[in-house]
All heavy atoms as a GROMACS GRO file, in nm:
protein
  582
    1MET      N    1  -1.207  -0.654  -1.056
    1MET     CA    2  -1.203  -0.704  -0.916
    1MET      C    3  -1.085  -0.638  -0.846
    1MET      O    4  -0.981  -0.614  -0.902
    1MET     CB    5  -1.187  -0.855  -0.918
    1MET     CG    6  -1.187  -0.911  -0.777
    1MET     SD    7  -1.140  -1.084  -0.774
    1MET     CE    8  -1.297  -1.152  -0.770
    2SER      N    9  -1.108  -0.600  -0.721
    2SER     CA   10  -1.003  -0.531  -0.645
    2SER      C   11  -0.905  -0.629  -0.584
    2SER      O   12  -0.944  -0.748  -0.565
    2SER     CB   13  -1.063  -0.436  -0.542
    2SER     OG   14  -1.135  -0.510  -0.447
    3LYS      N   15  -0.791  -0.583  -0.547
    3LYS     CA   16  -0.688  -0.667  -0.480
    3LYS      C   17  -0.620  -0.593  -0.382
    3LYS      O   18  -0.567  -0.479  -0.396
    3LYS     CB   19  -0.586  -0.717  -0.590
    3LYS     CG   20  -0.489  -0.818  -0.538
    3LYS     CD   21  -0.409  -0.873  -0.654
    3LYS     CE   22  -0.337  -0.998  -0.609
    3LYS     NZ   23  -0.265  -1.057  -0.728
    4LYS      N   24  -0.620  -0.643  -0.256
    4LYS     CA   25  -0.554  -0.582  -0.141
    4LYS      C   26  -0.414  -0.635  -0.118
    4LYS      O   27  -0.394  -0.755  -0.108
    4LYS     CB   28  -0.635  -0.603  -0.016
    4LYS     CG   29  -0.583  -0.524   0.108
    4LYS     CD   30  -0.668  -0.552   0.227
    4LYS     CE   31  -0.784  -0.454   0.229
    4LYS     NZ   32  -0.856  -0.450   0.363
    5LEU      N   33  -0.315  -0.544  -0.109
    5LEU     CA   34  -0.177  -0.580  -0.085
    5LEU      C   35  -0.133  -0.547   0.057
    5LEU      O   36  -0.163  -0.440   0.105
    5LEU     CB   37  -0.085  -0.509  -0.180
    5LEU     CG   38  -0.110  -0.520  -0.326
    5LEU    CD1   39  -0.005  -0.442  -0.406
    5LEU    CD2   40  -0.106  -0.666  -0.372
    6TYR      N   41  -0.061  -0.632   0.120
    6TYR     CA   42   0.002  -0.610   0.244
    6TYR      C   43   0.138  -0.541   0.211
    6TYR      O   44   0.205  -0.588   0.126
    6TYR     CB   45   0.029  -0.737   0.322
    6TYR     CG   46   0.118  -0.729   0.434
    6TYR    CD1   47   0.081  -0.679   0.558
    6TYR    CD2   48   0.261  -0.758   0.426
    6TYR    CE1   49   0.169  -0.668   0.663
    6TYR    CE2   50   0.348  -0.750   0.524
    6TYR     CZ   51   0.298  -0.703   0.646
    6TYR     OH   52   0.390  -0.694   0.752
    7VAL      N   53   0.163  -0.433   0.278
    7VAL     CA   54   0.290  -0.356   0.262
    7VAL      C   55   0.361  -0.355   0.399
    7VAL      O   56   0.315  -0.283   0.487
    7VAL     CB   57   0.265  -0.212   0.207
    7VAL    CG1   58   0.395  -0.145   0.182
    7VAL    CG2   59   0.177  -0.218   0.083
    8GLY      N   60   0.471  -0.428   0.404
    8GLY     CA   61   0.536  -0.441   0.533
    8GLY      C   62   0.670  -0.367   0.539
    8GLY      O   63   0.720  -0.318   0.442
    9ASN      N   64   0.729  -0.364   0.656
    9ASN     CA   65   0.856  -0.302   0.684
    9ASN      C   66   0.863  -0.158   0.643
    9ASN      O   67   0.963  -0.112   0.585
    9ASN     CB   68   0.970  -0.387   0.616
    9ASN     CG   69   1.101  -0.359   0.680
    9ASN    OD1   70   1.109  -0.334   0.799
    9ASN    ND2   71   1.207  -0.367   0.606
   10LEU      N   72   0.756  -0.087   0.667
   10LEU     CA   73   0.747   0.058   0.636
   10LEU      C   74   0.826   0.140   0.740
   10LEU      O   75   0.822   0.109   0.858
   10LEU     CB   76   0.604   0.109   0.630
   10LEU     CG   77   0.518   0.051   0.519
   10LEU    CD1   78   0.372   0.098   0.535
   10LEU    CD2   79   0.571   0.096   0.379
   11ASN      N   80   0.888   0.246   0.700
   11ASN     CA   81   0.944   0.343   0.781
   11ASN      C   82   0.835   0.405   0.868
   11ASN      O   83   0.724   0.429   0.820
   11ASN     CB   84   1.020   0.450   0.704
   11ASN     CG   85   1.102   0.541   0.779
   11ASN    OD1   86   1.061   0.590   0.892
   11ASN    ND2   87   1.220   0.566   0.739
   12PHE      N   88   0.857   0.426   0.994
   12PHE     CA   89   0.751   0.482   1.083
   12PHE      C   90   0.709   0.626   1.044
   12PHE      O   91   0.604   0.662   1.091
   12PHE     CB   92   0.797   0.473   1.229
   12PHE     CG   93   0.822   0.333   1.279
   12PHE    CD1   94   0.948   0.291   1.319
   12PHE    CD2   95   0.720   0.239   1.283
   12PHE    CE1   96   0.967   0.163   1.360
   12PHE    CE2   97   0.733   0.110   1.326
   12PHE     CZ   98   0.865   0.068   1.363
   13SER      N   99   0.785   0.692   0.965
   13SER     CA  100   0.753   0.827   0.927
   13SER      C  101   0.654   0.830   0.809
   13SER      O  102   0.599   0.937   0.784
   13SER     CB  103   0.871   0.905   0.889
   13SER     OG  104   0.933   0.854   0.773
   14ILE      N  105   0.630   0.715   0.744
   14ILE     CA  106   0.538   0.717   0.632
   14ILE      C  107   0.393   0.718   0.678
   14ILE      O  108   0.356   0.651   0.767
   14ILE     CB  109   0.560   0.582   0.548
   14ILE    CG1  110   0.696   0.588   0.485
   14ILE    CG2  111   0.450   0.563   0.445
   14ILE    CD1  112   0.739   0.466   0.411
   15ASP      N  113   0.318   0.815   0.614
   15ASP     CA  114   0.175   0.830   0.650
   15ASP      C  115   0.093   0.781   0.533
   15ASP      O  116   0.142   0.740   0.433
   15ASP     CB  117   0.149   0.975   0.691
   15ASP     CG  118   0.173   1.077   0.576
   15ASP    OD1  119   0.201   1.036   0.463
   15ASP    OD2  120   0.171   1.193   0.605
   16TYR      N  121  -0.036   0.795   0.550
   16TYR     CA  122  -0.132   0.754   0.447
   16TYR      C  123  -0.100   0.814   0.308
   16TYR      O  124  -0.099   0.745   0.210
   16TYR     CB  125  -0.278   0.789   0.495
   16TYR     CG  126  -0.370   0.815   0.384
   16TYR    CD1  127  -0.439   0.705   0.325
   16TYR    CD2  128  -0.401   0.940   0.342
   16TYR    CE1  129  -0.522   0.724   0.224
   16TYR    CE2  130  -0.492   0.962   0.237
   16TYR     CZ  131  -0.554   0.852   0.180
   16TYR     OH  132  -0.639   0.871   0.079
   17GLN      N  133  -0.080   0.948   0.301
   17GLN     CA  134  -0.057   1.009   0.183
   17GLN      C  135   0.070   0.965   0.108
   17GLN      O  136   0.068   0.947  -0.015
   17GLN     CB  137  -0.050   1.162   0.200
   17GLN     CG  138  -0.065   1.240   0.069
   17GLN     CD  139  -0.194   1.210  -0.006
   17GLN    OE1  140  -0.304   1.222   0.053
   17GLN    NE2  141  -0.185   1.179  -0.130
   18LYS      N  142   0.176   0.950   0.182
   18LYS     CA  143   0.305   0.896   0.123
   18LYS      C  144   0.284   0.755   0.064
   18LYS      O  145   0.332   0.729  -0.043
   18LYS     CB  146   0.416   0.897   0.225
   18LYS     CG  147   0.477   1.031   0.254
   18LYS     CD  148   0.591   1.017   0.349
   18LYS     CE  149   0.649   1.153   0.382
   18LYS     NZ  150   0.760   1.138   0.480
   19LEU      N  151   0.214   0.670   0.140
   19LEU     CA  152   0.188   0.535   0.092
   19LEU      C  153   0.105   0.538  -0.033
   19LEU      O  154   0.131   0.476  -0.136
   19LEU     CB  155   0.118   0.456   0.200
   19LEU     CG  156   0.089   0.309   0.167
   19LEU    CD1  157   0.220   0.231   0.151
   19LEU    CD2  158   0.002   0.249   0.281
   20LYS      N  159  -0.001   0.622  -0.035
   20LYS     CA  160  -0.098   0.629  -0.153
   20LYS      C  161  -0.018   0.688  -0.271
   20LYS      O  162  -0.028   0.637  -0.382
   20LYS     CB  163  -0.210   0.720  -0.116
   20LYS     CG  164  -0.312   0.724  -0.226
   20LYS     CD  165  -0.436   0.803  -0.186
   20LYS     CE  166  -0.534   0.806  -0.304
   20LYS     NZ  167  -0.645   0.890  -0.272
   21ASP      N  168   0.065   0.790  -0.253
   21ASP     CA  169   0.137   0.851  -0.361
   21ASP      C  170   0.240   0.747  -0.419
   21ASP      O  171   0.258   0.743  -0.542
   21ASP     CB  172   0.215   0.976  -0.312
   21ASP     CG  173   0.123   1.086  -0.284
   21ASP    OD1  174   0.007   1.083  -0.319
   21ASP    OD2  175   0.172   1.183  -0.220
   22ALA      N  176   0.306   0.670  -0.336
   22ALA     CA  177   0.406   0.576  -0.384
   22ALA      C  178   0.342   0.467  -0.475
   22ALA      O  179   0.405   0.422  -0.569
   22ALA     CB  180   0.476   0.513  -0.263
   23PHE      N  181   0.221   0.427  -0.441
   23PHE     CA  182   0.160   0.318  -0.513
   23PHE      C  183   0.063   0.363  -0.622
   23PHE      O  184   0.027   0.281  -0.708
   23PHE     CB  185   0.091   0.223  -0.419
   23PHE     CG  186   0.181   0.132  -0.342
   23PHE    CD1  187   0.246   0.166  -0.232
   23PHE    CD2  188   0.207   0.004  -0.393
   23PHE    CE1  189   0.330   0.082  -0.164
   23PHE    CE2  190   0.290  -0.086  -0.327
   23PHE     CZ  191   0.358  -0.044  -0.214
   24SER      N  192   0.027   0.486  -0.621
   24SER     CA  193  -0.073   0.534  -0.719
   24SER      C  194  -0.012   0.537  -0.860
   24SER      O  195  -0.093   0.542  -0.960
   24SER     CB  196  -0.127   0.671  -0.681
   24SER     OG  197  -0.024   0.772  -0.683
   25GLU      N  198   0.113   0.537  -0.872
   25GLU     CA  199   0.179   0.538  -1.008
   25GLU      C  200   0.149   0.412  -1.084
   25GLU      O  201   0.163   0.401  -1.208
   25GLU     CB  202   0.324   0.566  -1.001
   25GLU     CG  203   0.403   0.454  -0.941
   25GLU     CD  204   0.554   0.484  -0.932
   25GLU    OE1  205   0.594   0.554  -0.836
   25GLU    OE2  206   0.627   0.442  -1.027
   26PHE      N  207   0.101   0.300  -1.020
   26PHE     CA  208   0.079   0.179  -1.076
   26PHE      C  209  -0.068   0.153  -1.116
   26PHE      O  210  -0.099   0.060  -1.186
   26PHE     CB  211   0.125   0.060  -0.982
   26PHE     CG  212   0.273   0.070  -0.945
   26PHE    CD1  213   0.299   0.119  -0.817
   26PHE    CD2  214   0.369   0.051  -1.033
   26PHE    CE1  215   0.434   0.128  -0.781
   26PHE    CE2  216   0.503   0.066  -0.998
   26PHE     CZ  217   0.538   0.105  -0.877
   27GLY      N  218  -0.156   0.239  -1.061
   27GLY     CA  219  -0.297   0.230  -1.103
   27GLY      C  220  -0.389   0.294  -1.001
   27GLY      O  221  -0.338   0.356  -0.901
   28GLU      N  222  -0.516   0.279  -1.023
   28GLU     CA  223  -0.617   0.348  -0.930
   28GLU      C  224  -0.626   0.273  -0.802
   28GLU      O  225  -0.641   0.152  -0.798
   28GLU     CB  226  -0.749   0.348  -1.002
   28GLU     CG  227  -0.854   0.424  -0.924
   28GLU     CD  228  -0.984   0.439  -0.997
   28GLU    OE1  229  -0.990   0.408  -1.121
   28GLU    OE2  230  -1.082   0.473  -0.930
   29ILE      N  231  -0.611   0.351  -0.695
   29ILE     CA  232  -0.618   0.295  -0.559
   29ILE      C  233  -0.755   0.323  -0.498
   29ILE      O  234  -0.800   0.433  -0.494
   29ILE     CB  235  -0.506   0.354  -0.470
   29ILE    CG1  236  -0.369   0.312  -0.522
   29ILE    CG2  237  -0.522   0.316  -0.323
   29ILE    CD1  238  -0.252   0.372  -0.455
   30GLU      N  239  -0.814   0.224  -0.442
   30GLU     CA  240  -0.941   0.236  -0.372
   30GLU      C  241  -0.919   0.276  -0.226
   30GLU      O  242  -0.993   0.352  -0.173
   30GLU     CB  243  -1.019   0.108  -0.376
   30GLU     CG  244  -1.073   0.062  -0.508
   30GLU     CD  245  -1.154  -0.067  -0.507
   30GLU    OE1  246  -1.152  -0.138  -0.399
   30GLU    OE2  247  -1.217  -0.090  -0.607
   31GLU      N  248  -0.812   0.219  -0.170
   31GLU     CA  249  -0.792   0.249  -0.022
   31GLU      C  250  -0.641   0.231   0.005
   31GLU      O  251  -0.579   0.138  -0.048
   31GLU     CB  252  -0.874   0.158   0.064
   31GLU     CG  253  -0.860   0.173   0.210
   31GLU     CD  254  -0.943   0.075   0.288
   31GLU    OE1  255  -0.958  -0.044   0.251
   31GLU    OE2  256  -0.994   0.119   0.389
   32ALA      N  257  -0.586   0.311   0.092
   32ALA     CA  258  -0.452   0.293   0.151
   32ALA      C  259  -0.461   0.315   0.298
   32ALA      O  260  -0.518   0.413   0.346
   32ALA     CB  261  -0.353   0.391   0.084
   33VAL      N  262  -0.406   0.227   0.377
   33VAL     CA  263  -0.423   0.235   0.525
   33VAL      C  264  -0.284   0.208   0.590
   33VAL      O  265  -0.215   0.108   0.549
   33VAL     CB  266  -0.524   0.130   0.572
   33VAL    CG1  267  -0.531   0.130   0.723
   33VAL    CG2  268  -0.660   0.148   0.510
   34ILE      N  269  -0.248   0.287   0.684
   34ILE     CA  270  -0.132   0.259   0.769
   34ILE      C  271  -0.189   0.211   0.904
   34ILE      O  272  -0.273   0.275   0.964
   34ILE     CB  273  -0.048   0.386   0.792
   34ILE    CG1  274   0.012   0.439   0.662
   34ILE    CG2  275   0.061   0.355   0.898
   34ILE    CD1  276   0.123   0.357   0.601
   35ILE      N  277  -0.141   0.093   0.951
   35ILE     CA  278  -0.193   0.041   1.078
   35ILE      C  279  -0.111   0.114   1.192
   35ILE      O  280   0.010   0.119   1.185
   35ILE     CB  281  -0.164  -0.110   1.081
   35ILE    CG1  282  -0.236  -0.176   0.966
   35ILE    CG2  283  -0.219  -0.165   1.222
   35ILE    CD1  284  -0.388  -0.148   0.956
   36GLN      N  285  -0.194   0.163   1.285
   36GLN     CA  286  -0.135   0.243   1.394
   36GLN      C  287  -0.168   0.172   1.527
   36GLN      O  288  -0.272   0.111   1.543
   36GLN     CB  289  -0.191   0.382   1.397
   36GLN     CG  290  -0.150   0.460   1.267
   36GLN     CD  291  -0.220   0.592   1.264
   36GLN    OE1  292  -0.329   0.611   1.309
   36GLN    NE2  293  -0.150   0.695   1.212
   37ASP      N  294  -0.079   0.193   1.627
   37ASP     CA  295  -0.106   0.159   1.764
   37ASP      C  296  -0.223   0.237   1.816
   37ASP      O  297  -0.224   0.359   1.803
   37ASP     CB  298   0.017   0.178   1.847
   37ASP     CG  299  -0.006   0.135   1.991
   37ASP    OD1  300  -0.053   0.213   2.072
   37ASP    OD2  301   0.023   0.017   2.021
   38LYS      N  302  -0.319   0.169   1.877
   38LYS     CA  303  -0.441   0.241   1.918
   38LYS      C  304  -0.418   0.330   2.038
   38LYS      O  305  -0.499   0.426   2.063
   38LYS     CB  306  -0.553   0.140   1.948
   38LYS     CG  307  -0.542   0.050   2.060
   38LYS     CD  308  -0.662  -0.038   2.080
   38LYS     CE  309  -0.644  -0.130   2.201
   38LYS     NZ  310  -0.765  -0.215   2.213
   39PHE      N  311  -0.316   0.313   2.116
   39PHE     CA  312  -0.287   0.392   2.228
   39PHE      C  313  -0.195   0.504   2.196
   39PHE      O  314  -0.228   0.622   2.241
   39PHE     CB  315  -0.230   0.309   2.341
   39PHE     CG  316  -0.321   0.199   2.391
   39PHE    CD1  317  -0.294   0.068   2.365
   39PHE    CD2  318  -0.444   0.236   2.457
   39PHE    CE1  319  -0.382  -0.030   2.405
   39PHE    CE2  320  -0.527   0.131   2.495
   39PHE     CZ  321  -0.498  -0.005   2.474
   40SER      N  322  -0.082   0.487   2.123
   40SER     CA  323   0.004   0.592   2.100
   40SER      C  324  -0.023   0.666   1.965
   40SER      O  325   0.028   0.774   1.945
   40SER     CB  326   0.148   0.537   2.096
   40SER     OG  327   0.167   0.453   1.986
   41GLY      N  328  -0.089   0.593   1.871
   41GLY     CA  329  -0.115   0.650   1.743
   41GLY      C  330   0.000   0.636   1.651
   41GLY      O  331   0.003   0.683   1.537
   42ARG      N  332   0.111   0.576   1.695
   42ARG     CA  333   0.232   0.557   1.614
   42ARG      C  334   0.213   0.440   1.515
   42ARG      O  335   0.149   0.340   1.549
   42ARG     CB  336   0.347   0.523   1.707
   42ARG     CG  337   0.476   0.512   1.635
   42ARG     CD  338   0.588   0.484   1.738
   42ARG     NE  339   0.709   0.473   1.670
   42ARG     CZ  340   0.796   0.371   1.691
   42ARG    NH1  341   0.781   0.286   1.784
   42ARG    NH2  342   0.914   0.370   1.620
   43SER      N  343   0.273   0.458   1.399
   43SER     CA  344   0.265   0.355   1.299
   43SER      C  345   0.322   0.228   1.348
   43SER      O  346   0.424   0.225   1.423
   43SER     CB  347   0.346   0.400   1.173
   43SER     OG  348   0.360   0.293   1.086
   44LYS      N  349   0.265   0.112   1.312
   44LYS     CA  350   0.325  -0.014   1.346
   44LYS      C  351   0.416  -0.062   1.243
   44LYS      O  352   0.470  -0.178   1.255
   44LYS     CB  353   0.207  -0.114   1.366
   44LYS     CG  354   0.132  -0.094   1.496
   44LYS     CD  355   0.042  -0.213   1.524
   44LYS     CE  356  -0.020  -0.198   1.663
   44LYS     NZ  357  -0.092  -0.318   1.702
   45GLY      N  358   0.436   0.010   1.131
   45GLY     CA  359   0.536  -0.023   1.030
   45GLY      C  360   0.483  -0.108   0.919
   45GLY      O  361   0.561  -0.168   0.843
   46PHE      N  362   0.346  -0.117   0.908
   46PHE     CA  363   0.290  -0.193   0.795
   46PHE      C  364   0.153  -0.134   0.761
   46PHE      O  365   0.098  -0.056   0.842
   46PHE     CB  366   0.279  -0.341   0.821
   46PHE     CG  367   0.175  -0.369   0.930
   46PHE    CD1  368   0.046  -0.416   0.889
   46PHE    CD2  369   0.212  -0.383   1.058
   46PHE    CE1  370  -0.043  -0.459   0.985
   46PHE    CE2  371   0.114  -0.420   1.158
   46PHE     CZ  372  -0.011  -0.457   1.118
   47GLY      N  373   0.106  -0.165   0.645
   47GLY     CA  374  -0.027  -0.114   0.597
   47GLY      C  375  -0.078  -0.202   0.489
   47GLY      O  376  -0.027  -0.306   0.456
   48PHE      N  377  -0.182  -0.156   0.429
   48PHE     CA  378  -0.245  -0.216   0.315
   48PHE      C  379  -0.282  -0.122   0.205
   48PHE      O  380  -0.323  -0.006   0.236
   48PHE     CB  381  -0.378  -0.288   0.362
   48PHE     CG  382  -0.353  -0.391   0.465
   48PHE    CD1  383  -0.357  -0.364   0.601
   48PHE    CD2  384  -0.324  -0.520   0.427
   48PHE    CE1  385  -0.333  -0.456   0.696
   48PHE    CE2  386  -0.301  -0.618   0.527
   48PHE     CZ  387  -0.303  -0.587   0.662
   49VAL      N  388  -0.271  -0.159   0.084
   49VAL     CA  389  -0.312  -0.077  -0.034
   49VAL      C  390  -0.406  -0.170  -0.119
   49VAL      O  391  -0.374  -0.280  -0.154
   49VAL     CB  392  -0.189  -0.038  -0.116
   49VAL    CG1  393  -0.231   0.038  -0.239
   49VAL    CG2  394  -0.094   0.044  -0.033
   50THR      N  395  -0.524  -0.116  -0.147
   50THR     CA  396  -0.622  -0.186  -0.222
   50THR      C  397  -0.628  -0.117  -0.368
   50THR      O  398  -0.663  -0.002  -0.375
   50THR     CB  399  -0.763  -0.184  -0.159
   50THR    OG1  400  -0.749  -0.236  -0.030
   50THR    CG2  401  -0.859  -0.267  -0.242
   51PHE      N  402  -0.600  -0.196  -0.466
   51PHE     CA  403  -0.608  -0.150  -0.604
   51PHE      C  404  -0.742  -0.192  -0.667
   51PHE      O  405  -0.802  -0.297  -0.633
   51PHE     CB  406  -0.495  -0.210  -0.691
   51PHE     CG  407  -0.366  -0.154  -0.669
   51PHE    CD1  408  -0.280  -0.196  -0.574
   51PHE    CD2  409  -0.318  -0.047  -0.749
   51PHE    CE1  410  -0.154  -0.138  -0.550
   51PHE    CE2  411  -0.198   0.013  -0.730
   51PHE     CZ  412  -0.112  -0.038  -0.626
   52LYS      N  413  -0.794  -0.108  -0.758
   52LYS     CA  414  -0.915  -0.135  -0.822
   52LYS      C  415  -0.902  -0.253  -0.917
   52LYS      O  416  -0.993  -0.332  -0.928
   52LYS     CB  417  -0.960  -0.010  -0.897
   52LYS     CG  418  -1.102  -0.024  -0.952
   52LYS     CD  419  -1.156   0.108  -1.011
   52LYS     CE  420  -1.299   0.088  -1.053
   52LYS     NZ  421  -1.353   0.213  -1.093
   53GLU      N  422  -0.790  -0.264  -0.981
   53GLU     CA  423  -0.762  -0.372  -1.081
   53GLU      C  424  -0.653  -0.466  -1.035
   53GLU      O  425  -0.544  -0.413  -0.991
   53GLU     CB  426  -0.724  -0.312  -1.214
   53GLU     CG  427  -0.837  -0.224  -1.275
   53GLU     CD  428  -0.961  -0.300  -1.317
   53GLU    OE1  429  -0.950  -0.419  -1.352
   53GLU    OE2  430  -1.069  -0.239  -1.309
   54ASP      N  431  -0.671  -0.593  -1.053
   54ASP     CA  432  -0.570  -0.689  -1.018
   54ASP      C  433  -0.443  -0.672  -1.088
   54ASP      O  434  -0.332  -0.688  -1.037
   54ASP     CB  435  -0.622  -0.835  -1.047
   54ASP     CG  436  -0.723  -0.882  -0.947
   54ASP    OD1  437  -0.753  -0.808  -0.854
   54ASP    OD2  438  -0.773  -0.993  -0.965
   55ALA      N  439  -0.449  -0.638  -1.217
   55ALA     CA  440  -0.330  -0.618  -1.300
   55ALA      C  441  -0.242  -0.500  -1.248
   55ALA      O  442  -0.116  -0.517  -1.249
   55ALA     CB  443  -0.362  -0.589  -1.450
   56ASP      N  444  -0.301  -0.401  -1.201
   56ASP     CA  445  -0.231  -0.283  -1.140
   56ASP      C  446  -0.158  -0.328  -1.010
   56ASP      O  447  -0.047  -0.293  -0.983
   56ASP     CB  448  -0.324  -0.169  -1.109
   56ASP     CG  449  -0.380  -0.107  -1.237
   56ASP    OD1  450  -0.323  -0.128  -1.349
   56ASP    OD2  451  -0.488  -0.041  -1.231
   57ALA      N  452  -0.227  -0.411  -0.934
   57ALA     CA  453  -0.168  -0.463  -0.808
   57ALA      C  454  -0.048  -0.549  -0.836
   57ALA      O  455   0.057  -0.537  -0.776
   57ALA     CB  456  -0.274  -0.544  -0.727
   58ASN      N  457  -0.057  -0.634  -0.940
   58ASN     CA  458   0.053  -0.712  -0.981
   58ASN      C  459   0.172  -0.636  -1.035
   58ASN      O  460   0.289  -0.667  -1.000
   58ASN     CB  461   0.009  -0.815  -1.089
   58ASN     CG  462  -0.087  -0.917  -1.033
   58ASN    OD1  463  -0.087  -0.948  -0.917
   58ASN    ND2  464  -0.172  -0.970  -1.123
   59LYS      N  465   0.145  -0.518  -1.100
   59LYS     CA  466   0.255  -0.431  -1.141
   59LYS      C  467   0.321  -0.369  -1.021
   59LYS      O  468   0.448  -0.358  -1.019
   59LYS     CB  469   0.199  -0.317  -1.227
   59LYS     CG  470   0.165  -0.358  -1.372
   59LYS     CD  471   0.136  -0.240  -1.455
   59LYS     CE  472   0.004  -0.169  -1.421
   59LYS     NZ  473  -0.034  -0.065  -1.514
   60ALA      N  474   0.244  -0.333  -0.921
   60ALA     CA  475   0.298  -0.269  -0.797
   60ALA      C  476   0.386  -0.373  -0.725
   60ALA      O  477   0.493  -0.340  -0.672
   60ALA     CB  478   0.188  -0.224  -0.711
   61ILE      N  479   0.340  -0.493  -0.715
   61ILE     CA  480   0.417  -0.604  -0.649
   61ILE      C  481   0.556  -0.624  -0.719
   61ILE      O  482   0.655  -0.625  -0.650
   61ILE     CB  483   0.337  -0.736  -0.651
   61ILE    CG1  484   0.220  -0.728  -0.558
   61ILE    CG2  485   0.431  -0.850  -0.604
   61ILE    CD1  486   0.120  -0.840  -0.573
   62ALA      N  487   0.548  -0.630  -0.847
   62ALA     CA  488   0.675  -0.650  -0.924
   62ALA      C  489   0.769  -0.533  -0.913
   62ALA      O  490   0.894  -0.554  -0.892
   62ALA     CB  491   0.642  -0.668  -1.072
   63ALA      N  492   0.720  -0.413  -0.903
   63ALA     CA  493   0.800  -0.293  -0.896
   63ALA      C  494   0.854  -0.265  -0.753
   63ALA      O  495   0.960  -0.219  -0.726
   63ALA     CB  496   0.731  -0.173  -0.950
   64MET      N  497   0.765  -0.286  -0.656
   64MET     CA  498   0.794  -0.241  -0.518
   64MET      C  499   0.858  -0.351  -0.427
   64MET      O  500   0.916  -0.318  -0.322
   64MET     CB  501   0.670  -0.187  -0.448
   64MET     CG  502   0.615  -0.059  -0.516
   64MET     SD  503   0.726   0.078  -0.512
   64MET     CE  504   0.696   0.133  -0.347
   65ASN      N  505   0.847  -0.477  -0.466
   65ASN     CA  506   0.901  -0.582  -0.382
   65ASN      C  507   1.057  -0.565  -0.363
   65ASN      O  508   1.126  -0.562  -0.470
   65ASN     CB  509   0.866  -0.721  -0.433
   65ASN     CG  510   0.901  -0.832  -0.347
   65ASN    OD1  511   0.886  -0.818  -0.226
   65ASN    ND2  512   0.940  -0.942  -0.401
   66GLU      N  513   1.101  -0.558  -0.246
   66GLU     CA  514   1.249  -0.546  -0.215
   66GLU      C  515   1.306  -0.408  -0.261
   66GLU      O  516   1.424  -0.387  -0.255
   66GLU     CB  517   1.326  -0.656  -0.269
   66GLU     CG  518   1.296  -0.791  -0.214
   66GLU     CD  519   1.326  -0.802  -0.060
   66GLU    OE1  520   1.426  -0.744  -0.012
   66GLU    OE2  521   1.248  -0.865   0.010
   67LYS      N  522   1.219  -0.306  -0.296
   67LYS     CA  523   1.269  -0.178  -0.332
   67LYS      C  524   1.285  -0.094  -0.205
   67LYS      O  525   1.210  -0.100  -0.118
   67LYS     CB  526   1.168  -0.113  -0.426
   67LYS     CG  527   1.211   0.030  -0.469
   67LYS     CD  528   1.107   0.093  -0.559
   67LYS     CE  529   1.149   0.232  -0.591
   67LYS     NZ  530   1.046   0.303  -0.663
   68ASP      N  531   1.394  -0.012  -0.208
   68ASP     CA  532   1.412   0.083  -0.095
   68ASP      C  533   1.304   0.190  -0.099
   68ASP      O  534   1.291   0.263  -0.204
   68ASP     CB  535   1.551   0.144  -0.107
   68ASP     CG  536   1.577   0.229   0.016
   68ASP    OD1  537   1.546   0.346   0.013
   68ASP    OD2  538   1.643   0.179   0.110
   69PHE      N  539   1.228   0.206   0.007
   69PHE     CA  540   1.124   0.305   0.014
   69PHE      C  541   1.147   0.378   0.148
   69PHE      O  542   1.117   0.320   0.254
   69PHE     CB  543   0.993   0.236   0.005
   69PHE     CG  544   0.876   0.332   0.014
   69PHE    CD1  545   0.869   0.450  -0.061
   69PHE    CD2  546   0.768   0.303   0.099
   69PHE    CE1  547   0.751   0.529  -0.046
   69PHE    CE2  548   0.654   0.382   0.109
   69PHE     CZ  549   0.649   0.499   0.036
   70GLU      N  550   1.188   0.504   0.143
   70GLU     CA  551   1.209   0.589   0.263
   70GLU      C  552   1.305   0.518   0.361
   70GLU      O  553   1.292   0.515   0.477
   70GLU     CB  554   1.075   0.610   0.336
   70GLU     CG  555   0.976   0.693   0.256
   70GLU     CD  556   1.001   0.841   0.261
   70GLU    OE1  557   1.057   0.892   0.359
   70GLU    OE2  558   0.969   0.908   0.162
   71GLY      N  559   1.412   0.452   0.307
   71GLY     CA  560   1.515   0.394   0.393
   71GLY      C  561   1.497   0.248   0.430
   71GLY      O  562   1.575   0.196   0.503
   72ARG      N  563   1.384   0.188   0.386
   72ARG     CA  564   1.358   0.048   0.416
   72ARG      C  565   1.317  -0.027   0.293
   72ARG      O  566   1.255   0.028   0.206
   72ARG     CB  567   1.250   0.035   0.524
   72ARG     CG  568   1.295   0.075   0.662
   72ARG     CD  569   1.190   0.045   0.763
   72ARG     NE  570   1.249   0.040   0.897
   72ARG     CZ  571   1.178   0.006   1.004
   72ARG    NH1  572   1.056  -0.034   0.997
   72ARG    NH2  573   1.235   0.008   1.122
   73LYS      N  574   1.346  -0.157   0.291
   73LYS     CA  575   1.304  -0.242   0.180
   73LYS      C  576   1.170  -0.310   0.211
   73LYS      O  577   1.141  -0.350   0.323
   73LYS     CB  578   1.405  -0.348   0.151
   73LYS     CG  579   1.529  -0.290   0.088
   73LYS     CD  580   1.626  -0.398   0.044
   73LYS     CE  581   1.744  -0.328  -0.022
   73LYS     NZ  582   1.836  -0.419  -0.085
   0.00000   0.00000   0.00000
């Protein structure tokens, strides 16, 4: 079963590929999305990562929660 994680407080310079690369070390990712303003196209500073397996998502939560990522926790 897949599990979708909310990833908040992202640096505005982080794009889809950086987000996917950062979380792919924990397991297979089905989808990674950065939410963008529909008018400016600028990141809103949050996104979602969907893991194929719940256990991999739980590993990512444990490892990435409060971790500095591109200058933000």
